[in-house]
C-alpha positions as CSV (number, residue, x, y, z in Angstrom):
1,X,95.6,11.1,-86.6
2,X,93.8,13.5,-84.2
3,X,90.2,12.2,-84.3
4,X,89.2,8.9,-85.8
5,X,85.6,10.2,-86.2
6,X,86.9,12.4,-89.1
7,X,88.4,9.8,-91.4
8,X,88.7,11.3,-94.9
9,X,86.7,9.6,-97.6
10,X,89.9,8.5,-99.3
11,X,91.0,6.6,-96.2
12,X,87.5,5.0,-95.8
13,X,87.7,3.9,-99.5
14,X,91.2,2.4,-98.9
15,X,89.9,0.5,-95.8
16,X,87.0,-0.9,-98.0
17,X,89.4,-1.9,-100.8
18,X,91.7,-3.6,-98.2
19,X,88.7,-5.4,-96.7
20,X,87.5,-6.7,-100.1
21,X,90.9,-7.5,-101.7
22,X,93.6,-7.6,-99.1
23,X,95.5,-5.0,-101.1
24,X,95.6,-1.3,-102.0
25,X,97.1,0.7,-104.8
26,X,98.2,3.5,-102.5
27,X,101.2,2.4,-100.4
28,X,101.7,5.8,-98.9
29,X,98.2,5.7,-97.5
30,X,98.7,2.1,-96.5
31,X,101.7,3.1,-94.5
32,X,99.7,5.9,-92.8
33,X,96.9,3.4,-92.0
34,X,99.4,0.9,-90.5
35,X,100.9,3.7,-88.3
36,X,97.3,4.6,-87.2
37,X,96.7,1.0,-86.3
38,X,93.9,0.7,-88.7
39,X,95.4,-2.1,-90.9
40,X,98.2,-4.6,-90.5
41,X,100.3,-6.7,-92.9
42,X,100.2,-10.5,-92.8
43,X,102.9,-13.1,-93.6
44,X,101.3,-13.8,-96.9
45,X,101.7,-10.0,-97.8
46,X,98.0,-9.3,-97.7
47,X,96.7,-6.4,-95.7
48,X,94.1,-6.9,-93.1
49,X,91.9,-4.4,-91.1
50,X,92.5,-4.4,-87.3
51,X,89.5,-4.2,-85.0
52,X,89.9,-0.5,-84.9
53,X,90.0,-0.4,-88.7
54,X,86.8,-2.4,-89.0
55,X,85.0,-0.2,-86.5
56,X,86.1,3.0,-88.4
57,X,84.9,1.5,-91.7
58,X,81.5,0.6,-90.2
59,X,81.3,4.1,-88.6
60,X,82.1,5.8,-91.9
61,X,80.0,3.6,-94.1
62,X,77.0,6.0,-94.5
63,X,79.4,8.5,-96.1
64,X,80.4,5.9,-98.6
65,X,76.8,5.3,-99.6
66,X,76.2,8.9,-100.6
67,X,76.4,9.6,-104.3
68,X,78.4,12.6,-105.4
69,X,76.3,15.2,-107.0
């Protein structure tokens, strides 16, 4: 990932889903987020946001609040 300020909406939504449930339906995206050090797996097989992932979710939150036209 070149610039973390430019996380696509899909990645932000995946971070939000992982924060709320510890899981995601998109394992390819989860692998990418793990490689980007935004999430990590735990021994109980739940996914967790890293500090970097939490910061990116908070930074991107306003874009999640906007309603699609």
